[in-house]
C-alpha positions as CSV (number, residue, x, y, z in Angstrom):
1,M,0.0,-0.4,0.2
2,G,2.8,2.6,1.1
3,R,2.1,6.1,1.5
4,K,-0.5,8.4,-0.1
5,P,-0.7,12.1,-0.8
6,K,-1.7,13.7,1.8
7,V,-2.2,17.3,2.9
8,A,0.1,18.3,5.4
9,P,-1.7,18.5,9.1
10,A,-1.4,21.5,11.5
11,P,1.6,20.9,13.6
12,K,1.0,19.5,16.9
13,Q,2.4,20.8,20.3
14,A,4.5,17.8,21.1
15,E,6.2,17.9,24.5
16,P,9.9,18.5,24.2
17,R,12.3,16.2,24.2
18,K,16.0,15.5,25.5
19,R,18.4,14.8,22.9
20,A,19.1,11.2,24.2
21,E,15.7,10.4,24.0
22,I,15.1,11.2,20.0
23,T,16.2,8.2,17.7
24,V,17.7,9.1,14.0
25,L,18.3,6.9,11.2
26,V,20.8,7.7,8.8
27,V,20.5,6.1,5.2
28,D,23.0,6.2,2.6
29,D,25.1,3.9,0.3
30,E,27.8,5.7,0.9
31,M,29.4,4.4,4.1
32,N,31.9,7.6,4.9
33,L,29.0,9.6,5.0
34,T,26.5,7.8,7.0
35,L,29.7,6.9,9.7
36,A,30.6,10.9,9.8
37,M,26.7,11.6,10.1
38,R,26.7,9.2,12.8
39,R,29.6,10.5,15.0
40,L,28.3,14.0,14.6
41,L,24.8,13.7,15.8
42,S,26.1,11.0,18.3
43,A,28.2,13.8,19.8
44,E,25.1,16.3,19.6
45,G,23.7,13.5,21.8
46,Y,21.4,11.9,19.4
47,R,20.8,8.2,19.6
48,T,21.9,7.6,15.7
49,E,22.4,4.2,13.8
50,T,23.1,3.7,10.1
51,A,21.7,2.0,7.3
52,N,23.7,1.4,4.1
53,S,20.5,0.6,1.7
54,G,17.0,1.0,1.6
55,E,16.4,-2.9,2.3
56,E,18.5,-2.4,5.4
57,A,16.7,0.7,6.2
58,L,13.5,-1.2,6.1
59,R,14.6,-4.1,8.1
60,K,15.8,-1.6,11.1
61,A,12.6,0.4,10.7
62,K,10.6,-2.7,11.2
63,E,12.8,-3.7,14.6
64,S,13.1,-0.1,16.1
65,H,11.3,3.1,16.2
66,Y,13.1,5.7,14.8
67,D,12.0,9.5,15.2
68,I,13.5,10.8,12.2
69,I,14.9,9.5,9.2
70,F,17.4,10.9,6.7
71,L,17.2,9.1,3.1
72,D,19.5,9.6,0.5
73,V,17.5,9.9,-2.8
74,N,19.9,8.1,-5.0
75,M,20.8,4.7,-3.8
76,P,21.4,1.5,-5.7
77,G,18.8,-0.9,-5.7
78,M,15.9,0.5,-4.1
79,N,16.1,4.4,-4.4
80,G,15.0,6.7,-1.8
81,L,11.8,7.6,-3.2
82,E,10.6,3.9,-3.4
83,T,12.5,3.2,0.2
84,F,10.1,6.0,1.4
85,V,6.9,5.0,0.0
86,K,7.8,1.4,1.8
87,L,8.9,2.8,5.2
88,G,4.8,4.3,4.9
89,E,4.5,0.6,6.4
90,A,7.5,-0.2,8.2
91,A,7.7,3.1,10.1
92,P,4.6,5.5,9.5
93,K,5.4,7.9,12.4
94,S,8.7,8.6,11.5
95,A,9.4,11.8,10.0
96,V,11.5,11.5,7.0
97,V,14.0,13.8,5.2
98,M,15.5,13.6,2.0
99,I,19.3,13.9,1.4
100,T,20.6,14.2,-2.3
101,G,23.6,15.1,-4.1
102,Y,21.4,16.2,-7.3
103,G,19.8,18.7,-6.4
104,K,17.5,20.5,-9.3
105,T,18.2,17.3,-11.3
106,L,16.0,15.2,-9.3
107,K,13.1,18.0,-9.1
108,A,10.1,15.9,-10.2
109,V,11.3,13.2,-7.3
110,I,11.6,15.7,-5.0
111,E,8.3,17.2,-5.5
112,E,6.7,13.7,-5.7
113,A,8.2,13.0,-1.9
114,R,7.3,16.2,-0.6
115,A,3.6,15.4,-2.2
116,L,3.7,11.7,0.0
117,G,4.9,13.4,3.1
118,V,8.5,14.0,3.2
119,R,9.0,16.5,6.0
120,A,12.1,18.3,4.0
121,V,14.7,17.9,1.7
122,I,18.4,18.5,2.2
123,D,21.0,19.2,-0.7
124,K,24.6,17.6,-0.7
125,P,27.0,18.9,0.4
126,F,25.3,20.2,3.9
127,K,26.7,21.2,7.0
128,I,25.7,19.6,10.5
129,T,23.5,22.8,11.2
130,Q,21.5,22.0,8.6
131,I,21.0,18.3,9.7
132,T,20.4,19.4,13.6
133,G,18.4,22.5,12.5
134,A,15.9,20.1,10.7
135,I,15.7,17.8,13.7
136,R,15.2,20.8,16.2
137,E,12.1,22.0,13.6
138,I,10.3,18.3,13.5
139,I,11.1,17.6,17.2
140,P,10.5,20.2,20.2
141,H,13.7,20.0,22.3
142,A,13.9,20.3,26.0
143,D,17.7,20.7,25.9
């Protein structure tokens, strides 16, 4: 079934959470990138795990809850959009942020992802402040 187009609901006023309570999954086929993001986000206090393919991300999402999933658009095998649609069943409560190194060239894919409910799109190369800013925008922090 997967994700269906939806109208963005009014943001809920969630209770602020401590960083150590926020779980993040970073999905990218570039292992150096996933390891660097895990190291940086863990240093910021977030509980962070990685996956190097869409298939691995789906397995992990079925086993554990992630508050936010950073998902690369262009991966071999199951690409980011296909993974996002399947995450709709495996992890419907997870917020997904797409990351892409292709910017405007994948405009149609990004527009489709936004229509299906992707919370944000961040272009590579990015700064860690863009990543932590996306987390803070999606989940209110207590610290």
